[in-house]
matplotlib code that plots the C-alpha trace (Angstrom):
import matplotlib.pyplot as plt

x = [105.2, 102.5, 99.2, 96.3, 93.0, 90.6, 90.8, 88.0, 87.4, 85.7, 83.5, 84.9, 87.3, 88.5, 89.1, 92.8, 94.9, 97.5, 96.2, 95.8, 99.3, 100.9, 98.7, 96.7, 96.3, 93.8, 92.5, 90.8, 89.7, 86.6, 84.9, 83.3, 85.6, 88.3, 87.1, 88.4, 88.7, 86.5, 89.4, 91.0, 87.8, 86.1, 82.6, 83.6, 82.1, 83.4, 82.8, 84.3, 83.9, 81.8, 80.9, 84.6, 84.9, 88.3, 90.9, 91.1, 93.9, 97.3, 96.7, 96.7, 100.3, 101.3, 100.1, 100.4, 103.3, 101.9, 98.4, 99.9, 102.0, 98.8, 97.0, 99.9, 99.9, 96.2, 95.9, 92.5, 93.2, 90.1, 91.9, 91.3, 92.5, 92.7, 95.8, 95.9, 97.7, 94.6, 92.7, 91.2, 92.6, 90.1, 90.3, 89.1, 91.6, 94.8, 94.2, 97.9, 99.1, 100.2, 103.7, 104.1, 102.8, 105.2, 108.2, 110.0, 109.8, 110.8, 114.0, 114.8, 114.2, 116.5, 119.5, 119.4, 120.4, 119.8, 116.5, 115.1, 112.7, 109.8, 110.7, 111.3, 107.9, 106.3, 108.4, 107.2, 103.6, 101.4, 103.4, 101.0, 100.9, 98.6, 99.7, 96.9, 97.7, 95.7, 97.7, 96.9, 100.3, 102.2, 104.0, 102.0, 102.3, 106.0, 106.2, 104.1, 106.5, 109.5, 107.6, 107.0, 110.7, 111.6, 108.9, 110.8, 113.5, 111.1, 109.9, 106.7, 105.2, 103.9, 101.2, 100.9, 97.3, 95.8, 92.6, 90.9, 88.6, 89.6, 86.9, 86.0, 84.8, 88.5, 89.2, 87.5, 90.0, 93.2, 95.5, 98.1, 97.4, 99.4, 97.7, 99.7, 97.6, 98.0, 95.3, 93.8, 92.5, 90.9, 91.1, 89.6, 90.5, 92.7, 90.7, 91.7, 90.6, 87.3, 85.1, 86.6, 86.2, 82.6, 81.9, 83.4, 81.5, 78.1, 78.5, 81.4, 82.7, 84.0, 87.8, 88.5, 91.1, 93.1, 96.3, 97.2, 99.1, 98.6, 101.1, 99.5, 100.9, 99.7, 100.6, 100.6, 99.6, 96.1, 93.7, 92.8, 96.4, 96.6, 92.8, 92.5, 95.0, 93.4, 90.0, 91.2, 92.9, 89.7, 87.6, 89.7, 89.8, 86.0, 85.6, 87.6, 91.0, 94.1, 96.7, 100.3, 101.8, 100.3, 99.5, 102.5, 101.6, 104.0, 104.4, 105.5, 109.0, 107.9, 111.1, 112.3, 108.9, 108.1, 111.4, 110.8, 107.3, 108.2, 111.1, 108.8, 105.6, 107.2, 108.7, 105.6, 103.2, 105.7, 105.2, 101.5, 101.3, 99.0, 96.3, 96.2, 97.9, 100.6, 103.6, 104.9, 107.8, 109.3, 109.3, 112.8, 114.2, 112.2, 113.5, 117.1, 116.4, 115.0, 117.8, 120.7, 123.6, 123.1, 126.8, 126.0, 127.2, 125.2, 127.3, 126.6, 124.5, 121.5, 123.3, 121.8, 123.7, 125.9, 124.1, 126.1, 125.1, 127.6, 126.4, 127.1, 126.9, 124.4, 123.5, 119.9, 118.1, 114.4, 112.2, 109.1, 106.0, 102.9, 99.9, 97.9, 100.6, 101.9, 105.5, 108.3, 111.8, 114.3, 114.7, 118.4, 119.5, 122.7, 122.0, 123.6, 121.8, 122.6, 123.8, 121.3, 118.3, 115.8, 114.8, 111.4, 113.0, 114.7, 111.4, 109.6, 112.2, 112.2, 108.4, 108.5, 111.4, 111.6, 108.3, 105.1, 103.7, 106.2, 104.3, 105.4, 103.9, 104.6, 105.3, 105.3, 109.1, 108.8, 109.0, 105.8, 105.4, 104.0, 107.0, 109.2, 111.4, 114.6, 117.6, 120.8, 119.5, 118.6, 115.0, 114.4, 111.7, 111.9, 110.9, 113.7, 116.5, 119.2, 120.8, 124.3, 123.9, 122.7, 124.8, 127.4, 130.1, 128.0, 125.1, 121.6, 119.2, 115.6, 113.1, 109.6, 109.4, 109.8, 107.1, 104.2, 102.3, 103.4, 100.6, 102.6, 106.3, 107.2, 103.7, 102.9, 99.6, 99.6, 96.0, 96.8, 99.3, 96.7, 94.0, 96.4, 97.3, 93.6, 93.1, 96.1, 94.4, 97.6, 95.7, 95.5, 92.8, 93.1, 91.5, 89.2, 91.3, 90.7, 91.4, 90.2, 87.6, 87.3, 84.1, 83.4, 83.6, 86.9, 89.5, 92.7, 95.7, 99.3, 102.3, 105.7, 108.1, 110.8, 108.2, 106.9, 110.5, 111.2, 108.1, 109.1, 112.6, 111.2, 109.0, 111.5, 111.3, 110.8, 107.9, 106.2, 105.7, 109.4, 110.0, 107.6, 109.7, 112.9, 111.8, 113.0, 110.1, 106.9, 107.4, 107.4, 105.0, 101.4, 100.4, 103.2, 101.9, 105.4, 107.7, 106.1, 102.9, 104.7, 106.7, 103.4, 102.1, 105.2, 105.2, 101.5, 102.3, 105.0, 102.7, 101.6, 98.3, 97.4, 95.0, 96.0, 93.4, 94.7, 98.3, 97.4, 95.7, 98.8, 101.1, 98.8, 98.9, 102.7, 102.9, 100.5, 100.9, 102.0, 103.6, 107.2, 108.3, 107.6, 110.5, 113.3, 116.3, 116.1, 119.7, 118.5, 116.4, 119.2, 121.3, 119.0, 120.6, 119.4, 115.7, 116.4, 118.6, 115.8, 113.2, 115.4, 116.1, 112.3, 111.6, 114.2, 112.8, 109.3, 110.6, 112.4, 109.2, 107.2, 109.6, 109.3, 105.5, 104.9, 107.6, 109.7, 106.9, 106.8, 109.5, 111.3, 111.6, 113.0, 115.5, 116.8, 117.2, 119.1, 121.3, 122.2, 123.2, 125.1, 126.7, 127.2, 128.2, 131.7, 130.8, 131.1, 130.8, 134.3, 136.1, 136.2, 132.4, 131.8, 134.3, 132.6, 129.1, 129.9, 131.8, 129.0, 129.5, 132.5, 134.2, 133.7, 135.9, 138.6, 138.3, 139.6, 143.0, 143.1, 145.2, 142.0, 140.9, 144.3, 144.2, 140.8, 141.8, 144.8, 142.6, 143.8, 140.3, 138.5, 136.2, 138.5, 136.4, 137.3, 138.6, 136.2, 133.2, 134.6, 135.1, 131.5, 130.3, 132.4, 131.2, 127.9, 125.0, 123.5, 126.8, 128.2, 124.9, 124.8, 124.5, 121.4, 120.1, 117.0, 113.8, 111.2, 112.4, 112.5, 115.7, 116.3, 117.7, 117.4, 119.8, 120.7, 117.3, 118.0, 121.4, 119.9, 117.2, 119.7, 121.9, 118.9, 117.8, 121.3, 123.1, 126.4, 126.9]
y = [119.4, 117.4, 117.1, 115.0, 116.7, 114.0, 110.6, 108.5, 105.5, 105.9, 103.2, 100.3, 99.1, 95.6, 94.7, 94.1, 94.5, 97.0, 100.0, 97.9, 96.4, 99.8, 101.8, 99.5, 102.5, 104.1, 101.4, 98.1, 95.8, 93.6, 91.4, 94.3, 97.4, 99.2, 101.3, 104.2, 103.2, 105.0, 105.7, 108.2, 110.0, 113.0, 111.5, 108.1, 106.3, 103.1, 103.1, 104.5, 108.0, 109.2, 112.2, 113.1, 113.5, 115.0, 113.1, 113.6, 115.4, 115.4, 112.0, 113.9, 114.9, 111.7, 109.3, 111.6, 109.9, 106.4, 107.5, 109.0, 105.8, 103.7, 105.8, 105.4, 101.6, 101.3, 99.4, 100.9, 104.4, 104.7, 106.1, 109.9, 112.5, 116.3, 117.9, 120.9, 122.7, 122.0, 124.4, 121.7, 122.9, 123.4, 123.5, 119.9, 118.6, 119.6, 120.2, 120.8, 124.4, 125.6, 126.3, 122.7, 121.3, 123.4, 123.1, 120.5, 122.4, 125.7, 124.1, 122.7, 126.1, 127.9, 126.1, 128.1, 131.4, 133.9, 135.5, 138.2, 137.4, 138.7, 136.6, 133.6, 134.0, 133.8, 130.8, 129.0, 129.1, 127.5, 127.5, 125.9, 127.1, 125.8, 125.9, 125.3, 124.6, 124.5, 122.9, 121.6, 120.4, 120.2, 123.5, 125.0, 121.7, 121.8, 125.4, 124.5, 121.8, 124.1, 126.8, 124.3, 123.5, 127.1, 127.7, 125.6, 128.2, 130.6, 128.1, 127.3, 123.8, 123.8, 121.5, 121.3, 120.5, 119.8, 121.9, 118.8, 117.4, 120.1, 120.9, 124.6, 124.4, 124.3, 127.7, 129.5, 128.3, 128.8, 131.5, 131.4, 130.5, 130.7, 129.9, 129.0, 128.4, 128.3, 129.5, 127.1, 128.1, 131.5, 132.4, 129.3, 127.5, 124.4, 121.1, 120.3, 123.7, 124.1, 122.2, 124.1, 127.4, 126.8, 125.7, 128.9, 130.9, 129.4, 129.4, 131.5, 131.3, 134.3, 134.5, 137.4, 135.3, 134.5, 136.1, 135.1, 135.8, 134.5, 133.5, 133.2, 131.5, 132.4, 133.3, 136.9, 135.7, 135.1, 137.9, 136.7, 136.7, 134.9, 135.2, 132.2, 133.7, 137.2, 135.6, 133.9, 137.1, 139.1, 136.4, 136.0, 139.7, 140.1, 137.4, 139.4, 137.7, 140.0, 140.0, 140.0, 140.4, 141.6, 139.0, 137.9, 137.3, 135.1, 134.5, 131.2, 131.9, 131.9, 131.0, 134.6, 136.2, 133.2, 133.5, 137.2, 136.5, 133.7, 135.5, 138.4, 136.5, 133.9, 136.2, 138.3, 135.3, 133.8, 137.0, 136.1, 135.2, 132.8, 135.4, 135.9, 139.3, 140.3, 141.6, 144.2, 145.3, 141.7, 141.3, 142.5, 140.3, 137.3, 137.9, 137.9, 134.9, 132.8, 133.7, 133.3, 131.1, 128.9, 129.1, 127.7, 124.1, 121.4, 118.5, 115.4, 112.3, 114.2, 116.4, 116.3, 114.2, 115.7, 116.9, 117.1, 120.5, 120.3, 120.4, 117.5, 117.3, 114.7, 113.2, 112.3, 109.6, 109.5, 106.7, 108.0, 106.2, 107.8, 105.4, 107.3, 106.7, 103.5, 104.7, 104.8, 106.2, 108.2, 111.9, 112.7, 116.0, 117.3, 119.2, 120.3, 119.4, 119.4, 116.0, 116.2, 116.6, 113.7, 112.0, 113.5, 117.0, 116.2, 115.0, 118.1, 120.4, 118.5, 118.7, 122.4, 123.5, 121.0, 119.1, 119.7, 116.4, 114.3, 111.9, 110.5, 109.8, 112.3, 111.3, 112.9, 113.0, 110.2, 107.2, 106.7, 103.2, 104.3, 106.5, 103.4, 103.6, 101.9, 104.2, 102.9, 99.4, 100.0, 99.8, 102.9, 105.3, 108.6, 110.8, 109.4, 108.5, 111.1, 111.9, 111.9, 108.3, 107.1, 108.8, 106.5, 108.1, 111.2, 109.2, 108.6, 106.3, 106.3, 103.6, 102.7, 100.1, 96.7, 94.0, 96.3, 97.4, 101.0, 103.5, 106.6, 107.5, 106.5, 105.7, 102.0, 100.2, 98.5, 97.3, 93.6, 93.7, 95.1, 92.6, 89.7, 91.1, 91.3, 87.7, 86.6, 87.8, 88.6, 89.9, 88.4, 85.8, 84.7, 81.9, 83.0, 83.8, 83.9, 87.0, 90.6, 91.9, 95.2, 97.3, 95.5, 92.1, 91.2, 89.4, 91.3, 89.6, 90.0, 89.9, 89.7, 92.5, 90.2, 88.5, 91.8, 92.9, 89.6, 90.1, 93.7, 92.7, 90.0, 92.6, 95.6, 96.4, 99.9, 98.9, 95.6, 97.2, 97.6, 94.0, 93.0, 95.0, 93.2, 89.9, 88.8, 86.4, 88.5, 89.8, 86.3, 84.4, 85.7, 83.3, 84.4, 86.8, 88.1, 88.2, 91.3, 89.4, 86.2, 88.2, 89.4, 85.9, 84.5, 87.2, 86.5, 82.7, 83.4, 85.6, 83.7, 85.4, 83.7, 80.8, 77.3, 77.2, 80.4, 79.1, 76.0, 78.2, 80.4, 77.4, 76.1, 79.4, 79.5, 75.9, 76.1, 77.6, 81.2, 80.5, 80.7, 77.9, 80.2, 82.5, 81.5, 82.7, 84.4, 85.6, 88.0, 89.6, 89.6, 91.9, 94.8, 95.8, 95.1, 94.9, 92.5, 90.2, 90.2, 89.2, 86.5, 85.0, 85.0, 83.1, 80.4, 80.2, 79.7, 77.0, 75.2, 75.1, 73.9, 71.0, 70.0, 70.6, 68.5, 65.9, 66.6, 65.5, 66.6, 67.4, 70.0, 67.7, 64.8, 67.1, 68.3, 64.7, 63.5, 66.6, 65.9, 62.3, 62.8, 66.2, 67.1, 63.9, 65.3, 67.6, 70.8, 71.6, 71.3, 71.7, 68.0, 67.5, 70.5, 69.1, 65.8, 67.3, 69.5, 66.9, 64.3, 60.5, 60.7, 63.2, 60.8, 58.2, 60.8, 62.2, 58.9, 59.5, 63.3, 65.1, 66.4, 62.9, 62.2, 65.3, 64.4, 60.9, 62.2, 64.6, 67.8, 69.2, 72.2, 70.2, 69.3, 66.1, 62.5, 61.7, 58.7, 61.1, 63.0, 59.6, 58.7, 62.0, 61.3, 57.7, 57.2, 56.9, 59.0, 60.9, 62.0, 62.2, 66.0, 69.0, 67.6, 64.0, 63.6, 63.2, 61.0, 61.9, 65.6, 67.5, 70.2, 73.4, 75.7, 73.7, 76.8, 76.6, 73.2, 74.2, 77.2, 75.1, 72.4, 75.1, 76.4, 73.0, 71.7, 74.4, 72.6, 74.0]
z = [110.6, 108.9, 110.9, 109.7, 110.6, 109.4, 107.8, 106.2, 103.9, 100.6, 99.1, 97.0, 99.7, 98.8, 102.5, 102.2, 105.3, 104.0, 106.1, 109.3, 108.9, 108.6, 111.1, 113.4, 115.8, 113.3, 110.9, 111.4, 108.6, 108.8, 106.2, 104.3, 104.6, 106.5, 109.4, 111.5, 115.2, 117.7, 120.1, 117.6, 116.6, 118.1, 117.6, 119.1, 116.1, 114.5, 110.8, 107.6, 109.1, 106.2, 108.4, 108.4, 112.2, 113.2, 115.0, 118.8, 120.7, 119.1, 117.3, 114.0, 114.6, 116.3, 113.5, 110.5, 108.8, 109.1, 108.0, 104.9, 104.4, 104.7, 102.2, 99.7, 100.3, 99.6, 96.3, 95.4, 96.8, 99.0, 102.1, 102.1, 104.5, 105.1, 106.4, 108.8, 106.0, 103.8, 106.0, 108.1, 111.5, 114.3, 118.1, 118.2, 115.7, 117.6, 121.3, 122.1, 122.0, 118.6, 119.9, 121.0, 117.7, 115.7, 118.0, 115.8, 112.5, 114.3, 115.6, 112.2, 110.6, 113.0, 111.5, 108.3, 109.8, 112.6, 113.3, 115.5, 118.4, 116.3, 113.3, 115.5, 117.0, 113.5, 112.6, 115.7, 114.8, 112.2, 108.9, 106.5, 102.9, 100.3, 96.6, 94.2, 90.6, 87.4, 84.6, 81.1, 80.0, 83.3, 83.3, 86.2, 88.1, 87.7, 89.0, 91.9, 93.0, 92.6, 94.6, 97.4, 97.6, 97.9, 100.5, 103.0, 103.1, 104.6, 107.3, 105.4, 105.3, 101.7, 100.4, 96.6, 95.6, 92.2, 91.7, 90.3, 93.0, 95.6, 98.1, 97.9, 101.5, 102.5, 101.0, 103.9, 106.5, 104.5, 105.8, 103.1, 99.5, 96.3, 92.9, 89.9, 86.8, 83.0, 80.5, 78.0, 74.6, 74.4, 78.0, 79.5, 82.7, 82.4, 82.5, 86.0, 87.3, 85.6, 88.2, 91.2, 89.3, 88.5, 92.1, 93.5, 91.0, 92.0, 95.7, 96.9, 100.5, 102.4, 102.4, 104.8, 106.7, 103.6, 102.2, 98.6, 95.4, 91.9, 89.2, 85.7, 82.6, 79.2, 75.6, 74.4, 70.9, 72.3, 73.0, 76.5, 77.9, 81.3, 81.7, 84.0, 86.4, 86.4, 86.9, 90.1, 91.3, 90.8, 92.4, 95.5, 96.0, 95.6, 98.3, 100.8, 100.5, 100.9, 98.1, 99.4, 96.0, 92.7, 90.1, 87.9, 84.3, 82.4, 78.7, 77.2, 78.5, 82.1, 84.1, 84.7, 85.6, 87.8, 89.6, 90.2, 91.5, 93.8, 95.4, 96.3, 97.1, 99.4, 102.0, 102.1, 102.6, 105.1, 107.2, 107.8, 111.5, 113.4, 113.6, 109.9, 110.1, 107.6, 109.5, 107.0, 109.2, 109.0, 105.2, 104.6, 107.4, 106.2, 102.6, 103.9, 106.1, 103.2, 100.8, 103.3, 102.3, 105.3, 106.3, 109.8, 109.7, 111.4, 112.7, 114.7, 114.3, 113.1, 110.6, 107.0, 104.5, 101.9, 98.8, 95.5, 94.0, 91.2, 87.6, 85.2, 81.4, 80.3, 77.0, 77.7, 75.7, 76.3, 74.9, 73.1, 72.0, 70.3, 70.5, 67.8, 65.2, 66.6, 66.4, 68.9, 68.9, 71.0, 71.8, 72.3, 73.8, 75.5, 78.7, 82.0, 85.2, 88.9, 90.1, 93.0, 90.6, 90.5, 87.3, 87.8, 87.9, 84.6, 83.0, 84.2, 82.7, 79.4, 79.2, 80.0, 77.9, 75.0, 74.4, 76.3, 75.0, 76.8, 79.1, 82.4, 85.8, 88.6, 92.2, 95.6, 96.1, 98.7, 96.5, 94.4, 93.0, 89.7, 88.8, 88.1, 85.0, 83.7, 83.8, 82.2, 82.9, 86.5, 87.7, 89.8, 91.1, 89.2, 92.1, 94.3, 91.9, 91.5, 88.2, 89.6, 90.8, 87.4, 84.7, 83.1, 81.1, 80.6, 79.2, 80.6, 78.8, 80.1, 79.2, 80.5, 83.3, 81.8, 82.0, 81.4, 78.2, 77.2, 77.0, 76.0, 76.4, 79.9, 81.1, 81.4, 82.0, 85.4, 85.3, 84.6, 87.5, 89.9, 88.6, 89.3, 92.7, 93.6, 92.4, 94.5, 97.7, 99.6, 102.6, 106.0, 106.4, 110.0, 112.1, 114.9, 118.0, 121.7, 123.7, 124.2, 121.9, 120.1, 119.9, 116.6, 118.3, 116.5, 118.6, 119.3, 117.8, 119.0, 116.7, 118.3, 117.4, 116.1, 113.9, 112.6, 111.9, 110.0, 107.8, 107.2, 106.1, 103.8, 102.1, 102.2, 98.5, 97.3, 95.1, 94.1, 90.6, 90.3, 91.4, 88.6, 86.1, 87.2, 85.8, 82.4, 82.2, 82.4, 78.8, 77.4, 79.6, 79.7, 82.4, 84.8, 87.4, 88.3, 91.3, 92.9, 93.5, 94.6, 97.1, 98.7, 98.7, 100.4, 103.1, 103.8, 104.0, 106.6, 108.7, 111.8, 111.7, 108.4, 108.7, 107.8, 105.0, 103.5, 103.7, 101.7, 99.2, 98.9, 98.4, 95.7, 93.8, 94.1, 92.8, 89.9, 86.4, 86.6, 90.0, 91.1, 88.8, 85.8, 86.6, 84.2, 86.2, 89.6, 89.1, 86.5, 89.2, 91.7, 89.6, 90.4, 93.7, 97.2, 96.3, 93.4, 95.6, 98.2, 95.6, 94.1, 97.6, 98.3, 95.1, 96.0, 99.6, 98.2, 95.8, 98.5, 100.7, 97.7, 97.1, 100.8, 101.0, 97.9, 98.9, 95.8, 93.6, 90.0, 87.5, 89.6, 92.6, 90.6, 88.9, 92.2, 93.5, 90.5, 90.4, 94.0, 93.3, 90.0, 90.6, 94.2, 96.0, 96.0, 98.9, 96.9, 93.2, 91.8, 88.5, 87.9, 88.2, 85.9, 83.4, 83.3, 83.2, 80.2, 78.1, 78.3, 77.8, 75.4, 77.7, 80.6, 78.9, 78.1, 81.6, 83.1, 81.5, 82.0, 84.5, 86.0, 87.0, 88.5, 90.6, 91.8, 92.8, 94.6, 96.6, 94.8, 94.4, 95.7, 97.8, 100.6, 101.0, 100.6, 97.1, 96.8, 96.8, 93.9, 92.1, 92.9, 91.4, 88.3, 87.6, 89.3, 86.8, 85.3, 85.3, 81.9, 80.0, 79.7, 82.0, 83.6, 83.0, 80.8, 82.8, 81.1, 77.6, 78.3, 78.2, 80.8, 79.3, 82.2, 84.4, 86.4, 88.0, 89.4, 90.6, 92.4, 94.0, 95.2, 96.7, 98.6, 99.9, 100.9, 102.8, 102.6, 99.2]

ax = plt.figure().add_subplot(projection="3d")
ax.plot(x, y, z, "-o")
ax.set_aspect("equal")
plt.show()
């Protein structure tokens, strides 16, 4: 069970409302910064919580998921937090008894197999496990993620933590720690581990409450084999920590020794109880428990979904780009992978086993916006998408996310998108409201549940970055800010809390150059599944409102008007109208004597409406002058845009 011990706001907050929208119980945004509410803090303050006051009562457990969601949604990543599994747990942080806090995970764990009363007692307590990794090329990071997945089999709530930026003060309160680190150069620490190592060297905390084990990766061709790992092992031991399993030193082929280490270290560290005591007599039972087949079948509404564990043969094609040489190409390999593996799992294995220089962005297995790629033409998040859902005829072609400059391999540059998003100001700018006042003096606003649900559905895309990549226009129009940003603008425009002045500003930005009219064809976005269809509908809704707001002024409004008069007076678009529109003026004359015209005049059309309307649509000027009539000496090539807009405005069609 995830429990947040503390949450605070770093400097450089851009005062967006993302955190408050997601978790108003904890965050409130003013004109200068986001703040942590006094009601949820132990010190009762109302500020950014620079002092890192713990959350009161069981609020850290109650709001944990939405606090993490708010932190993920923060565009400038200034929301910081400590989890109980980070070693932040104190009596003040969680006032509920430990058994109550851990009741939910204990029930979930019991499904996997039977356990004695003694083992059940351990499984019902605090099950936090911290996995620190030091990685230069990604190998140790990949092993840390795999270790975390296996740890859940032993009832452990694993938290994988990059050594870079980790606070050494947290080490003193960790009960269970696994370190996985590579060695760089001649026995040096990896770059991301150097600062933490030097910090621990200069001012070492006492670690008598800690149980740990170390897995080190190195290369026997170097004199200082696995020195980074042995240094950590020696240091932790000298600070009073207790080793549950001797250090495992791995050569460049590290899979087998890592597997041996993890299957021995996990059941041992899982037998460390709430008091920090290793229950040696339970190790064999814990080992059997964690490696059980899980034959007990869970049924009912809350049963886990089916997971396809079958292996599939894949011809993998990975896009590669080297910026230093300015060259790009493809790596093609044949491999066998589990259908349930994520694309990120596939990338990690390729980086580890084939080419350590392969570059991609890692996620948190919960849908990370920056992991977006194109897989067999589909825009997906690599840490969520499953290989079995994407492979087509044994082939899987992976490309960078479209619409962004490529930095290296699958890593794209999102800076321009974020800059445009900041300029778009898609945050709530509300008018002053009457009503109850908060401590800060701000008025309390009320948002009806049905309105909130409507706004949520309107914005229910997996990632605005992915929506940006769905557009066929952004690569060719440098002024176009993209559908992801316009989606946020449109949602904010429909938010009843938005001030009238801000709504006018939003409409103006949607109407101007780079606005929604720049999108060549929304149907190209709609082909990207549910999210694409939602974005395409949003663009059409925004266009419809713009036509109404500006009273059909401008080129687009006139086109829609004339299209309605010359094409759709028949009641519905039919084959006769299409025939006349495509043939042009000469075709119009021949059309009078064709069987199609006779069928239309006799009422045998698809419209079901009066035949006279079809005749009007056929003959009324400016009919017969091309797909769409010329407007002030300018020919309209993208006639599908006008058709789409008219369909949106006139619901009869």
